[in-house]
N, CA and C atoms of all chains as a GROMACS GRO file, in nm:
protein
  624
    1MET      N    1  19.655  14.351 -10.523
    1MET     CA    2  19.687  14.274 -10.643
    1MET      C    3  19.834  14.296 -10.680
    2THR      N    4  19.907  14.191 -10.697
    2THR     CA    5  20.049  14.204 -10.731
    2THR      C    6  20.069  14.176 -10.879
    3VAL      N    7  20.189  14.206 -10.928
    3VAL     CA    8  20.217  14.182 -11.069
    3VAL      C    9  20.249  14.036 -11.097
    4ASP      N   10  20.254  13.955 -10.992
    4ASP     CA   11  20.294  13.816 -11.012
    4ASP      C   12  20.176  13.723 -11.033
    5GLU      N   13  20.057  13.780 -11.044
    5GLU     CA   14  19.938  13.696 -11.051
    5GLU      C   15  19.920  13.619 -11.181
    6LEU      N   16  19.979  13.667 -11.288
    6LEU     CA   17  19.962  13.600 -11.416
    6LEU      C   18  20.058  13.482 -11.425
    7ASP      N   19  20.006  13.362 -11.428
    7ASP     CA   20  20.086  13.240 -11.435
    7ASP      C   21  20.194  13.253 -11.544
    8PRO      N   22  20.321  13.263 -11.503
    8PRO     CA   23  20.427  13.289 -11.602
    8PRO      C   24  20.445  13.173 -11.701
    9LEU      N   25  20.399  13.058 -11.663
    9LEU     CA   26  20.409  12.942 -11.752
    9LEU      C   27  20.314  12.956 -11.870
   10ILE      N   28  20.202  13.023 -11.846
   10ILE     CA   29  20.102  13.040 -11.952
   10ILE      C   30  20.123  13.173 -12.024
   11HIS      N   31  20.184  13.272 -11.955
   11HIS     CA   32  20.189  13.407 -12.011
   11HIS      C   33  20.279  13.420 -12.134
   12VAL      N   34  20.378  13.333 -12.147
   12VAL     CA   35  20.467  13.336 -12.265
   12VAL      C   36  20.382  13.315 -12.391
   13PRO      N   37  20.386  13.411 -12.488
   13PRO     CA   38  20.292  13.407 -12.600
   13PRO      C   39  20.276  13.272 -12.669
   14ALA      N   40  20.387  13.203 -12.698
   14ALA     CA   41  20.375  13.074 -12.768
   14ALA      C   42  20.297  12.973 -12.684
   15ARG      N   43  20.324  12.972 -12.554
   15ARG     CA   44  20.254  12.875 -12.468
   15ARG      C   45  20.109  12.917 -12.445
   16LEU      N   46  20.087  13.048 -12.437
   16LEU     CA   47  19.949  13.097 -12.424
   16LEU      C   48  19.866  13.050 -12.543
   17ARG      N   49  19.928  13.054 -12.661
   17ARG     CA   50  19.857  13.011 -12.782
   17ARG      C   51  19.830  12.860 -12.778
   18VAL      N   52  19.927  12.784 -12.733
   18VAL     CA   53  19.908  12.638 -12.721
   18VAL      C   54  19.793  12.608 -12.625
   19VAL      N   55  19.799  12.670 -12.507
   19VAL     CA   56  19.699  12.641 -12.404
   19VAL      C   57  19.560  12.688 -12.447
   20ALA      N   58  19.552  12.807 -12.506
   20ALA     CA   59  19.422  12.859 -12.551
   20ALA      C   60  19.363  12.770 -12.661
   21THR      N   61  19.450  12.722 -12.749
   21THR     CA   62  19.404  12.635 -12.858
   21THR      C   63  19.348  12.504 -12.801
   22LEU      N   64  19.420  12.447 -12.705
   22LEU     CA   65  19.373  12.322 -12.644
   22LEU      C   66  19.248  12.345 -12.559
   23ALA      N   67  19.241  12.461 -12.493
   23ALA     CA   68  19.125  12.491 -12.407
   23ALA      C   69  18.998  12.508 -12.489
   24ALA      N   70  19.015  12.546 -12.616
   24ALA     CA   71  18.898  12.568 -12.702
   24ALA      C   72  18.837  12.436 -12.751
   25LEU      N   73  18.910  12.326 -12.732
   25LEU     CA   74  18.857  12.195 -12.774
   25LEU      C   75  18.746  12.151 -12.678
   26PRO      N   76  18.648  12.076 -12.728
   26PRO     CA   77  18.550  12.017 -12.637
   26PRO      C   78  18.621  11.925 -12.538
   27ASP      N   79  18.568  11.917 -12.417
   27ASP     CA   80  18.625  11.830 -12.313
   27ASP      C   81  18.652  11.690 -12.367
   28GLY      N   82  18.772  11.639 -12.342
   28GLY     CA   83  18.805  11.502 -12.382
   28GLY      C   84  18.867  11.494 -12.521
   29ASP      N   85  18.853  11.598 -12.602
   29ASP     CA   86  18.914  11.597 -12.735
   29ASP      C   87  19.064  11.620 -12.727
   30THR      N   88  19.134  11.565 -12.825
   30THR     CA   89  19.278  11.588 -12.834
   30THR      C   90  19.309  11.645 -12.973
   31LEU      N   91  19.428  11.700 -12.987
   31LEU     CA   92  19.475  11.744 -13.118
   31LEU      C   93  19.601  11.665 -13.150
   32SER      N   94  19.622  11.634 -13.277
   32SER     CA   95  19.750  11.572 -13.313
   32SER      C   96  19.857  11.680 -13.309
   33PHE      N   97  19.978  11.636 -13.281
   33PHE     CA   98  20.093  11.728 -13.276
   33PHE      C   99  20.101  11.810 -13.406
   34THR      N  100  20.085  11.741 -13.519
   34THR     CA  101  20.097  11.806 -13.650
   34THR      C  102  19.991  11.913 -13.669
   35ARG      N  103  19.869  11.881 -13.629
   35ARG     CA  104  19.759  11.976 -13.645
   35ARG      C  105  19.780  12.097 -13.554
   36LEU      N  106  19.823  12.070 -13.432
   36LEU     CA  107  19.850  12.178 -13.337
   36LEU      C  108  19.959  12.270 -13.392
   37GLN      N  109  20.060  12.208 -13.449
   37GLN     CA  110  20.170  12.284 -13.508
   37GLN      C  111  20.120  12.372 -13.623
   38ASP      N  112  20.035  12.316 -13.708
   38ASP     CA  113  19.976  12.393 -13.819
   38ASP      C  114  19.897  12.512 -13.767
   39MET      N  115  19.819  12.487 -13.662
   39MET     CA  116  19.731  12.591 -13.611
   39MET      C  117  19.808  12.705 -13.545
   40ILE      N  118  19.921  12.671 -13.485
   40ILE     CA  119  19.994  12.769 -13.405
   40ILE      C  120  20.109  12.832 -13.482
   41GLY      N  121  20.162  12.758 -13.580
   41GLY     CA  122  20.269  12.815 -13.660
   41GLY      C  123  20.404  12.819 -13.591
   42LEU      N  124  20.432  12.718 -13.508
   42LEU     CA  125  20.565  12.706 -13.448
   42LEU      C  126  20.643  12.597 -13.523
   43THR      N  127  20.775  12.602 -13.513
   43THR     CA  128  20.855  12.491 -13.566
   43THR      C  129  20.833  12.371 -13.474
   44PRO      N  130  20.854  12.248 -13.527
   44PRO     CA  131  20.838  12.129 -13.441
   44PRO      C  132  20.924  12.138 -13.315
   45GLY      N  133  21.049  12.181 -13.331
   45GLY     CA  134  21.140  12.188 -13.216
   45GLY      C  135  21.089  12.283 -13.108
   46ASN      N  136  21.041  12.399 -13.153
   46ASN     CA  137  20.985  12.498 -13.061
   46ASN      C  138  20.863  12.444 -12.989
   47LEU      N  139  20.774  12.382 -13.067
   47LEU     CA  140  20.651  12.330 -13.008
   47LEU      C  141  20.684  12.220 -12.906
   48ILE      N  142  20.779  12.134 -12.939
   48ILE     CA  143  20.818  12.027 -12.845
   48ILE      C  144  20.868  12.087 -12.713
   49THR      N  145  20.951  12.190 -12.724
   49THR     CA  146  21.005  12.255 -12.604
   49THR      C  147  20.894  12.312 -12.516
   50HIS      N  148  20.800  12.382 -12.580
   50HIS     CA  149  20.691  12.443 -12.502
   50HIS      C  150  20.599  12.335 -12.442
   51LEU      N  151  20.572  12.230 -12.521
   51LEU     CA  152  20.486  12.122 -12.470
   51LEU      C  153  20.551  12.052 -12.351
   52ARG      N  154  20.683  12.037 -12.358
   52ARG     CA  155  20.752  11.970 -12.248
   52ARG      C  156  20.738  12.051 -12.119
   53LYS      N  157  20.749  12.184 -12.130
   53LYS     CA  158  20.734  12.268 -12.010
   53LYS      C  159  20.592  12.258 -11.954
   54LEU      N  160  20.496  12.256 -12.044
   54LEU     CA  161  20.357  12.246 -12.000
   54LEU      C  162  20.328  12.108 -11.942
   55GLU      N  163  20.391  12.007 -11.999
   55GLU     CA  164  20.374  11.869 -11.951
   55GLU      C  165  20.439  11.855 -11.812
   56ASP      N  166  20.558  11.913 -11.795
   56ASP     CA  167  20.627  11.908 -11.665
   56ASP      C  168  20.543  11.972 -11.555
   57ALA      N  169  20.467  12.074 -11.591
   57ALA     CA  170  20.382  12.142 -11.493
   57ALA      C  171  20.251  12.068 -11.472
   58GLY      N  172  20.228  11.965 -11.550
   58GLY     CA  173  20.104  11.890 -11.539
   58GLY      C  174  19.986  11.956 -11.608
   59TYR      N  175  20.013  12.053 -11.696
   59TYR     CA  176  19.905  12.126 -11.763
   59TYR      C  177  19.858  12.055 -11.891
   60VAL      N  178  19.948  11.975 -11.948
   60VAL     CA  179  19.920  11.916 -12.079
   60VAL      C  180  19.958  11.768 -12.074
   61GLY      N  181  19.880  11.684 -12.139
   61GLY     CA  182  19.914  11.543 -12.155
   61GLY      C  183  19.950  11.516 -12.300
   62VAL      N  184  20.062  11.447 -12.320
   62VAL     CA  185  20.107  11.413 -12.455
   62VAL      C  186  20.114  11.261 -12.464
   63GLU      N  187  20.050  11.204 -12.564
   63GLU     CA  188  20.043  11.058 -12.575
   63GLU      C  189  20.078  11.014 -12.717
   64LYS      N  190  20.169  10.919 -12.727
   64LYS     CA  191  20.205  10.867 -12.859
   64LYS      C  192  20.132  10.736 -12.882
   65ILE      N  193  20.058  10.730 -12.991
   65ILE     CA  194  19.979  10.611 -13.021
   65ILE      C  195  20.038  10.546 -13.148
   66GLY      N  196  20.057  10.415 -13.143
   66GLY     CA  197  20.113  10.344 -13.257
   66GLY      C  198  20.264  10.363 -13.267
   67SER      N  199  20.324  10.310 -13.375
   67SER     CA  200  20.468  10.326 -13.391
   67SER      C  201  20.502  10.340 -13.538
   68GLY      N  202  20.622  10.388 -13.563
   68GLY     CA  203  20.669  10.405 -13.701
   68GLY      C  204  20.586  10.507 -13.777
   69VAL      N  205  20.565  10.486 -13.904
   69VAL     CA  206  20.495  10.584 -13.988
   69VAL      C  207  20.348  10.598 -13.948
   70ALA      N  208  20.294  10.497 -13.881
   70ALA     CA  209  20.154  10.500 -13.842
   70ALA      C  210  20.132  10.570 -13.706
   71SER      N  211  20.241  10.615 -13.644
   71SER     CA  212  20.226  10.673 -13.510
   71SER      C  213  20.164  10.813 -13.517
   72ARG      N  214  20.101  10.849 -13.408
   72ARG     CA  215  20.034  10.978 -13.398
   72ARG      C  216  20.053  11.026 -13.255
   73THR      N  217  20.096  11.149 -13.239
   73THR     CA  218  20.112  11.203 -13.105
   73THR      C  219  19.994  11.294 -13.078
   74SER      N  220  19.920  11.264 -12.971
   74SER     CA  221  19.803  11.347 -12.942
   74SER      C  222  19.829  11.430 -12.817
   75VAL      N  223  19.776  11.550 -12.819
   75VAL     CA  224  19.802  11.649 -12.715
   75VAL      C  225  19.668  11.697 -12.660
   76ALA      N  226  19.658  11.709 -12.529
   76ALA     CA  227  19.536  11.760 -12.468
   76ALA      C  228  19.568  11.832 -12.338
   77LEU      N  229  19.480  11.922 -12.300
   77LEU     CA  230  19.492  11.990 -12.172
   77LEU      C  231  19.448  11.895 -12.061
   78THR      N  232  19.518  11.895 -11.948
   78THR     CA  233  19.473  11.817 -11.832
   78THR      C  234  19.369  11.899 -11.755
   79ILE      N  235  19.309  11.839 -11.655
   79ILE     CA  236  19.213  11.912 -11.571
   79ILE      C  237  19.285  12.029 -11.502
   80LEU      N  238  19.407  12.002 -11.455
   80LEU     CA  239  19.488  12.108 -11.391
   80LEU      C  240  19.518  12.220 -11.490
   81GLY      N  241  19.552  12.183 -11.612
   81GLY     CA  242  19.583  12.282 -11.716
   81GLY      C  243  19.462  12.368 -11.749
   82ARG      N  244  19.347  12.304 -11.754
   82ARG     CA  245  19.223  12.378 -11.784
   82ARG      C  246  19.193  12.477 -11.671
   83ALA      N  247  19.211  12.433 -11.547
   83ALA     CA  248  19.186  12.520 -11.431
   83ALA      C  249  19.286  12.638 -11.432
   84ALA      N  250  19.411  12.608 -11.464
   84ALA     CA  251  19.513  12.714 -11.468
   84ALA      C  252  19.481  12.817 -11.576
   85PHE      N  253  19.434  12.769 -11.690
   85PHE     CA  254  19.399  12.861 -11.798
   85PHE      C  255  19.277  12.945 -11.760
   86THR      N  256  19.181  12.884 -11.693
   86THR     CA  257  19.062  12.958 -11.651
   86THR      C  258  19.100  13.071 -11.555
   87SER      N  259  19.187  13.041 -11.458
   87SER     CA  260  19.220  13.150 -11.364
   87SER      C  261  19.314  13.252 -11.429
   88TYR      N  262  19.399  13.206 -11.521
   88TYR     CA  263  19.483  13.300 -11.595
   88TYR      C  264  19.395  13.397 -11.675
   89SER      N  265  19.297  13.343 -11.747
   89SER     CA  266  19.207  13.426 -11.828
   89SER      C  267  19.132  13.526 -11.743
   90ALA      N  268  19.085  13.480 -11.627
   90ALA     CA  269  19.008  13.569 -11.540
   90ALA      C  270  19.098  13.682 -11.489
   91ALA      N  271  19.220  13.647 -11.447
   91ALA     CA  272  19.314  13.749 -11.398
   91ALA      C  273  19.345  13.850 -11.508
   92LEU      N  274  19.362  13.799 -11.629
   92LEU     CA  275  19.397  13.886 -11.741
   92LEU      C  276  19.280  13.977 -11.777
   93ARG      N  277  19.161  13.924 -11.778
   93ARG     CA  278  19.044  14.006 -11.810
   93ARG      C  279  19.026  14.117 -11.707
   94ASP      N  280  19.045  14.083 -11.580
   94ASP     CA  281  19.040  14.184 -11.474
   94ASP      C  282  19.143  14.293 -11.499
   95LEU      N  283  19.262  14.247 -11.535
   95LEU     CA  284  19.372  14.340 -11.556
   95LEU      C  285  19.345  14.432 -11.675
   96LEU      N  286  19.288  14.376 -11.782
   96LEU     CA  287  19.264  14.455 -11.902
   96LEU      C  288  19.162  14.566 -11.878
   97THR      N  289  19.068  14.541 -11.790
   97THR     CA  290  18.968  14.645 -11.764
   97THR      C  291  19.026  14.751 -11.670
   98GLY      N  292  19.135  14.720 -11.602
   98GLY     CA  293  19.204  14.818 -11.518
   98GLY      C  294  19.135  14.837 -11.385
   99PRO      N  295  19.210  14.883 -11.285
   99PRO     CA  296  19.152  14.906 -11.154
   99PRO      C  297  19.067  15.033 -11.157
  100THR      N  298  18.981  15.045 -11.058
  100THR     CA  299  18.905  15.169 -11.044
  100THR      C  300  18.999  15.276 -10.991
  101PRO      N  301  19.014  15.388 -11.062
  101PRO     CA  302  19.106  15.490 -11.014
  101PRO      C  303  19.057  15.548 -10.882
  102PRO      N  304  19.147  15.575 -10.790
  102PRO     CA  305  19.108  15.629 -10.660
  102PRO      C  306  19.065  15.776 -10.677
  103ASN      N  307  18.988  15.822 -10.583
  103ASN     CA  308  18.950  15.963 -10.583
  103ASN      C  309  19.054  16.041 -10.506
  104ASP      N  310  19.124  16.131 -10.572
  104ASP     CA  311  19.217  16.216 -10.498
  104ASP      C  312  19.229  16.352 -10.563
  105MET      N  313  19.772  13.361 -13.824
  105MET     CA  314  19.804  13.432 -13.700
  105MET      C  315  19.937  13.379 -13.645
  106THR      N  316  20.029  13.468 -13.617
  106THR     CA  317  20.160  13.427 -13.566
  106THR      C  318  20.167  13.453 -13.416
  107VAL      N  319  20.270  13.398 -13.353
  107VAL     CA  320  20.283  13.418 -13.209
  107VAL      C  321  20.340  13.554 -13.174
  108ASP      N  322  20.375  13.632 -13.277
  108ASP     CA  323  20.440  13.760 -13.250
  108ASP      C  324  20.342  13.876 -13.243
  109GLU      N  325  20.212  13.844 -13.245
  109GLU     CA  326  20.114  13.951 -13.255
  109GLU      C  327  20.096  14.034 -13.127
  110LEU      N  328  20.130  13.975 -13.014
  110LEU     CA  329  20.111  14.046 -12.888
  110LEU      C  330  20.228  14.141 -12.865
  111ASP      N  331  20.202  14.269 -12.866
  111ASP     CA  332  20.305  14.372 -12.847
  111ASP      C  333  20.392  14.338 -12.725
  112PRO      N  334  20.519  14.299 -12.749
  112PRO     CA  335  20.603  14.253 -12.637
  112PRO      C  336  20.631  14.364 -12.535
  113LEU      N  337  20.616  14.487 -12.578
  113LEU     CA  338  20.640  14.599 -12.487
  113LEU      C  339  20.529  14.607 -12.381
  114ILE      N  340  20.409  14.566 -12.421
  114ILE     CA  341  20.295  14.571 -12.330
  114ILE      C  342  20.277  14.438 -12.258
  115HIS      N  343  20.323  14.328 -12.318
  115HIS     CA  344  20.293  14.194 -12.265
  115HIS      C  345  20.362  14.165 -12.131
  116VAL      N  346  20.473  14.230 -12.103
  116VAL     CA  347  20.543  14.210 -11.975
  116VAL      C  348  20.447  14.250 -11.861
  117PRO      N  349  20.419  14.157 -11.765
  117PRO     CA  350  20.313  14.182 -11.668
  117PRO      C  351  20.318  14.319 -11.599
  118ALA      N  352  20.434  14.362 -11.555
  118ALA     CA  353  20.440  14.491 -11.484
  118ALA      C  354  20.398  14.606 -11.577
  119ARG      N  355  20.442  14.600 -11.703
  119ARG     CA  356  20.407  14.709 -11.796
  119ARG      C  357  20.262  14.699 -11.839
  120LEU      N  358  20.213  14.576 -11.851
  120LEU     CA  359  20.072  14.556 -11.884
  120LEU      C  360  19.985  14.622 -11.776
  121ARG      N  361  20.028  14.606 -11.650
  121ARG     CA  362  19.952  14.665 -11.541
  121ARG      C  363  19.958  14.818 -11.545
  122VAL      N  364  20.076  14.872 -11.576
  122VAL     CA  365  20.089  15.018 -11.589
  122VAL      C  366  19.997  15.070 -11.698
  123VAL      N  367  20.006  15.008 -11.816
  123VAL     CA  368  19.930  15.056 -11.931
  123VAL      C  369  19.779  15.040 -11.907
  124ALA      N  370  19.738  14.926 -11.852
  124ALA     CA  371  19.595  14.904 -11.825
  124ALA      C  372  19.542  15.005 -11.722
  125THR      N  373  19.625  15.035 -11.622
  125THR     CA  374  19.584  15.132 -11.520
  125THR      C  375  19.566  15.271 -11.582
  126LEU      N  376  19.660  15.310 -11.667
  126LEU     CA  377  19.650  15.441 -11.732
  126LEU      C  378  19.537  15.444 -11.834
  127ALA      N  379  19.514  15.331 -11.901
  127ALA     CA  380  19.408  15.325 -12.002
  127ALA      C  381  19.270  15.336 -11.939
  128ALA      N  382  19.260  15.299 -11.811
  128ALA     CA  383  19.130  15.304 -11.743
  128ALA      C  384  19.093  15.447 -11.700
  129LEU      N  385  19.189  15.539 -11.709
  129LEU     CA  386  19.160  15.678 -11.673
  129LEU      C  387  19.076  15.744 -11.783
  130PRO      N  388  18.990  15.839 -11.745
  130PRO     CA  389  18.920  15.914 -11.849
  130PRO      C  390  19.022  15.989 -11.936
  131ASP      N  391  18.990  16.006 -12.064
  131ASP     CA  392  19.078  16.077 -12.158
  131ASP      C  393  19.127  16.210 -12.099
  132GLY      N  394  19.258  16.230 -12.107
  132GLY     CA  395  19.313  16.358 -12.061
  132GLY      C  396  19.356  16.356 -11.915
  133ASP      N  397  19.309  16.258 -11.838
  133ASP     CA  398  19.350  16.248 -11.697
  133ASP      C  399  19.491  16.193 -11.684
  134THR      N  400  19.557  16.234 -11.578
  134THR     CA  401  19.690  16.181 -11.549
  134THR      C  402  19.689  16.121 -11.408
  135LEU      N  403  19.791  16.044 -11.379
  135LEU     CA  404  19.810  15.992 -11.243
  135LEU      C  405  19.944  16.044 -11.193
  136SER      N  406  19.954  16.070 -11.064
  136SER     CA  407  20.085  16.104 -11.011
  136SER      C  408  20.167  15.975 -11.004
  137PHE      N  409  20.298  15.992 -11.013
  137PHE     CA  410  20.389  15.877 -11.004
  137PHE      C  411  20.362  15.798 -10.876
  138THR      N  412  20.346  15.870 -10.765
  138THR     CA  413  20.327  15.806 -10.634
  138THR      C  414  20.199  15.725 -10.630
  139ARG      N  415  20.093  15.782 -10.685
  139ARG     CA  416  19.964  15.714 -10.686
  139ARG      C  417  19.970  15.589 -10.774
  140LEU      N  418  20.034  15.604 -10.889
  140LEU     CA  419  20.050  15.491 -10.981
  140LEU      C  420  20.128  15.379 -10.912
  141GLN      N  421  20.232  15.419 -10.842
  141GLN     CA  422  20.315  15.321 -10.770
  141GLN      C  423  20.232  15.247 -10.664
  142ASP      N  424  20.152  15.323 -10.590
  142ASP     CA  425  20.063  15.262 -10.489
  142ASP      C  426  19.968  15.162 -10.554
  143MET      N  427  19.911  15.201 -10.667
  143MET     CA  428  19.809  15.118 -10.731
  143MET      C  429  19.869  14.988 -10.787
  144ILE      N  430  19.994  14.996 -10.832
  144ILE     CA  431  20.054  14.883 -10.902
  144ILE      C  432  20.141  14.798 -10.811
  145GLY      N  433  20.195  14.861 -10.706
  145GLY     CA  434  20.276  14.784 -10.611
  145GLY      C  435  20.414  14.750 -10.662
  146LEU      N  436  20.474  14.840 -10.738
  146LEU     CA  437  20.614  14.823 -10.779
  146LEU      C  438  20.702  14.914 -10.694
  147THR      N  439  20.830  14.880 -10.686
  147THR     CA  440  20.924  14.973 -10.621
  147THR      C  441  20.941  15.094 -10.714
  148PRO      N  442  20.979  15.211 -10.658
  148PRO     CA  443  21.001  15.329 -10.743
  148PRO      C  444  21.100  15.300 -10.857
  149GLY      N  445  21.209  15.230 -10.826
  149GLY     CA  446  21.310  15.202 -10.928
  149GLY      C  447  21.256  15.117 -11.042
  150ASN      N  448  21.178  15.015 -11.006
  150ASN     CA  449  21.115  14.930 -11.106
  150ASN      C  450  21.018  15.007 -11.193
  151LEU      N  451  20.937  15.088 -11.127
  151LEU     CA  452  20.836  15.165 -11.201
  151LEU      C  453  20.904  15.263 -11.296
  152ILE      N  454  21.011  15.328 -11.250
  152ILE     CA  455  21.085  15.422 -11.335
  152ILE      C  456  21.137  15.350 -11.460
  153THR      N  457  21.194  15.231 -11.440
  153THR     CA  458  21.249  15.154 -11.552
  153THR      C  459  21.140  15.122 -11.656
  154HIS      N  460  21.026  15.075 -11.607
  154HIS     CA  461  20.919  15.038 -11.699
  154HIS      C  462  20.861  15.162 -11.768
  155LEU      N  463  20.846  15.271 -11.692
  155LEU     CA  464  20.792  15.394 -11.753
  155LEU      C  465  20.886  15.446 -11.861
  156ARG      N  466  21.016  15.433 -11.836
  156ARG     CA  467  21.112  15.482 -11.936
  156ARG      C  468  21.098  15.404 -12.067
  157LYS      N  469  21.079  15.273 -12.056
  157LYS     CA  470  21.062  15.191 -12.178
  157LYS      C  471  20.936  15.231 -12.253
  158LEU      N  472  20.830  15.254 -12.176
  158LEU     CA  473  20.704  15.292 -12.239
  158LEU      C  474  20.713  15.433 -12.297
  159GLU      N  475  20.788  15.519 -12.231
  159GLU     CA  476  20.807  15.656 -12.279
  159GLU      C  477  20.891  15.655 -12.408
  160ASP      N  478  20.996  15.573 -12.410
  160ASP     CA  479  21.081  15.562 -12.529
  160ASP      C  480  21.001  15.514 -12.650
  161ALA      N  481  20.903  15.430 -12.626
  161ALA     CA  482  20.819  15.380 -12.736
  161ALA      C  483  20.710  15.479 -12.774
  162GLY      N  484  20.699  15.588 -12.698
  162GLY     CA  485  20.596  15.688 -12.726
  162GLY      C  486  20.458  15.649 -12.674
  163TYR      N  487  20.453  15.550 -12.584
  163TYR     CA  488  20.324  15.503 -12.531
  163TYR      C  489  20.278  15.584 -12.410
  164VAL      N  490  20.373  15.644 -12.340
  164VAL     CA  491  20.342  15.711 -12.214
  164VAL      C  492  20.411  15.846 -12.212
  165GLY      N  493  20.343  15.945 -12.157
  165GLY     CA  494  20.406  16.076 -12.136
  165GLY      C  495  20.428  16.097 -11.987
  166VAL      N  496  20.547  16.141 -11.952
  166VAL     CA  497  20.581  16.166 -11.812
  166VAL      C  498  20.619  16.313 -11.800
  167GLU      N  499  20.555  16.386 -11.708
  167GLU     CA  500  20.580  16.529 -11.697
  167GLU      C  501  20.605  16.566 -11.552
  168LYS      N  502  20.711  16.640 -11.530
  168LYS     CA  503  20.741  16.685 -11.394
  168LYS      C  504  20.694  16.829 -11.380
  169ILE      N  505  20.612  16.853 -11.279
  169ILE     CA  506  20.557  16.987 -11.258
  169ILE      C  507  20.610  17.039 -11.125
  170GLY      N  508  20.657  17.164 -11.125
  170GLY     CA  509  20.712  17.223 -11.003
  170GLY      C  510  20.852  17.171 -10.975
  171SER      N  511  20.908  17.211 -10.862
  171SER     CA  512  21.042  17.165 -10.827
  171SER      C  513  21.052  17.145 -10.677
  172GLY      N  514  21.154  17.073 -10.636
  172GLY     CA  515  21.177  17.048 -10.495
  172GLY      C  516  21.065  16.968 -10.433
  173VAL      N  517  21.034  16.998 -10.306
  173VAL     CA  518  20.933  16.919 -10.234
  173VAL      C  519  20.794  16.935 -10.294
  174ALA      N  520  20.773  17.047 -10.366
  174ALA     CA  521  20.640  17.072 -10.424
  174ALA      C  522  20.623  17.006 -10.561
  175SER      N  523  20.727  16.938 -10.609
  175SER     CA  524  20.718  16.882 -10.745
  175SER      C  525  20.628  16.759 -10.748
  176ARG      N  526  20.571  16.737 -10.863
  176ARG     CA  527  20.480  16.624 -10.883
  176ARG      C  528  20.506  16.570 -11.023
  177THR      N  529  20.523  16.440 -11.034
  177THR     CA  530  20.544  16.380 -11.166
  177THR      C  531  20.413  16.317 -11.209
  178SER      N  532  20.362  16.363 -11.323
  178SER     CA  533  20.236  16.306 -11.369
  178SER      C  534  20.260  16.217 -11.490
  179VAL      N  535  20.181  16.111 -11.495
  179VAL     CA  536  20.199  16.007 -11.596
  179VAL      C  537  20.067  15.988 -11.670
  180ALA      N  538  20.073  15.977 -11.800
  180ALA     CA  539  19.951  15.952 -11.878
  180ALA      C  540  19.984  15.872 -12.002
  181LEU      N  541  19.884  15.804 -12.054
  181LEU     CA  542  19.899  15.732 -12.180
  181LEU      C  543  19.892  15.833 -12.295
  182THR      N  544  19.975  15.816 -12.397
  182THR     CA  545  19.963  15.899 -12.517
  182THR      C  546  19.855  15.839 -12.608
  183ILE      N  547  19.823  15.910 -12.715
  183ILE     CA  548  19.725  15.857 -12.811
  183ILE      C  549  19.779  15.726 -12.871
  184LEU      N  550  19.909  15.726 -12.903
  184LEU     CA  551  19.973  15.604 -12.956
  184LEU      C  552  19.965  15.490 -12.855
  185GLY      N  553  19.988  15.521 -12.729
  185GLY     CA  554  19.984  15.420 -12.624
  185GLY      C  555  19.844  15.362 -12.608
  186ARG      N  556  19.745  15.450 -12.617
  186ARG     CA  557  19.607  15.403 -12.604
  186ARG      C  558  19.571  15.310 -12.721
  187ALA      N  559  19.614  15.349 -12.842
  187ALA     CA  560  19.587  15.266 -12.961
  187ALA      C  561  19.658  15.131 -12.948
  188ALA      N  562  19.782  15.133 -12.900
  188ALA     CA  563  19.858  15.008 -12.884
  188ALA      C  564  19.790  14.917 -12.783
  189PHE      N  565  19.739  14.976 -12.675
  189PHE     CA  566  19.671  14.895 -12.573
  189PHE      C  567  19.540  14.837 -12.628
  190THR      N  568  19.470  14.918 -12.706
  190THR     CA  569  19.344  14.870 -12.765
  190THR      C  570  19.370  14.751 -12.856
  191SER      N  571  19.474  14.759 -12.940
  191SER     CA  572  19.495  14.644 -13.029
  191SER      C  573  19.556  14.526 -12.954
  192TYR      N  574  19.636  14.553 -12.854
  192TYR     CA  575  19.687  14.444 -12.769
  192TYR      C  576  19.570  14.370 -12.703
  193SER      N  577  19.478  14.445 -12.644
  193SER     CA  578  19.362  14.384 -12.577
  193SER      C  579  19.279  14.301 -12.673
  194ALA      N  580  19.258  14.354 -12.793
  194ALA     CA  581  19.177  14.283 -12.892
  194ALA      C  582  19.246  14.153 -12.931
  195ALA      N  583  19.378  14.159 -12.956
  195ALA     CA  584  19.454  14.039 -12.994
  195ALA      C  585  19.448  13.934 -12.882
  196LEU      N  586  19.460  13.983 -12.760
  196LEU     CA  587  19.459  13.894 -12.645
  196LEU      C  588  19.322  13.828 -12.625
  197ARG      N  589  19.218  13.907 -12.641
  197ARG     CA  590  19.082  13.852 -12.625
  197ARG      C  591  19.054  13.746 -12.732
  198ASP      N  592  19.098  13.774 -12.854
  198ASP     CA  593  19.086  13.675 -12.962
  198ASP      C  594  19.159  13.547 -12.925
  199LEU      N  595  19.280  13.566 -12.872
  199LEU     CA  596  19.364  13.452 -12.839
  199LEU      C  597  19.303  13.370 -12.725
  200LEU      N  598  19.245  13.438 -12.627
  200LEU     CA  599  19.188  13.367 -12.512
  200LEU      C  600  19.070  13.280 -12.551
  201THR      N  601  18.995  13.324 -12.651
  201THR     CA  602  18.881  13.242 -12.692
  201THR      C  603  18.927  13.125 -12.778
  202GLY      N  604  19.050  13.131 -12.831
  202GLY     CA  605  19.107  13.020 -12.907
  202GLY      C  606  19.053  13.015 -13.049
  203PRO      N  607  19.129  12.953 -13.138
  203PRO     CA  608  19.085  12.941 -13.276
  203PRO      C  609  18.975  12.837 -13.288
  204THR      N  610  18.902  12.841 -13.397
  204THR     CA  611  18.804  12.736 -13.425
  204THR      C  612  18.880  12.611 -13.467
  205PRO      N  613  18.859  12.498 -13.398
  205PRO     CA  614  18.934  12.378 -13.436
  205PRO      C  615  18.892  12.332 -13.576
  206PRO      N  616  18.988  12.287 -13.654
  206PRO     CA  617  18.956  12.241 -13.789
  206PRO      C  618  18.880  12.109 -13.784
  207ASN      N  619  18.806  12.080 -13.888
  207ASN     CA  620  18.740  11.949 -13.897
  207ASN      C  621  18.834  11.850 -13.964
  208ASP      N  622  18.871  11.749 -13.893
  208ASP     CA  623  18.954  11.646 -13.960
  208ASP      C  624  18.928  11.508 -13.902
   0.00000   0.00000   0.00000
C-alpha cells in the first residue's frame, strides 16, 4: 500500500466536504449552488473554484437552468464521481484502522 | 461545521499513514524507525521530515536507544497524538457519511 492511494482531488478538505455532501443525496437528486454553499460554508468564489476542479475531473455535473433572476444552478455527483468517492472512503477507512503490526 | 475541522497536521496522507500505523499499536508499544519505514513505504528522509513535524506538535515521541551500529530509534504516539487522531477519525467519519440534506 502506498501513500498515493487517496485520490488527491477528493482529499482536499473543502472538496471532500463537497463530494461527501453530494454523495449523501439520493441517486438522481441535485443541490442548488446556494444550498450547497450554505451547507458547506465556503465563499461563492471558493466553491466555484472547487466545483470547477471536480467538474474538470468528471466527478461533478453543474447545470444552469433558466436565466436572469429566475436562474438556478444545480450541482450533482456523476457516476464517476460517486465511484471515486466510494473507493476514496474505502481506502480511508482501511487507513484509519491501521495495518496489522508485524510480529518482530 | 467548517472546513477547517480536519487537523491539517494529520490530514496530509503520509502523516495520516504514520499516525494511523502508530495508533494501531497496543498502548505503550513502539515501532522501530526501520520497521515503520517498511510498513509505510516512505524514504528515510521523507519519514524523518514527517516525524519531525509530528514530534514538534507533540503528537509523536522519537527515542534513540544505544549508539553506533547497535542503536535503534523507536517511535510512538504520545497521549496528545492519540487524542488528536481519535478526534480526527471521528470528524472524518462524520464527514464521510455527509450531512443530512435540508428539506426545501
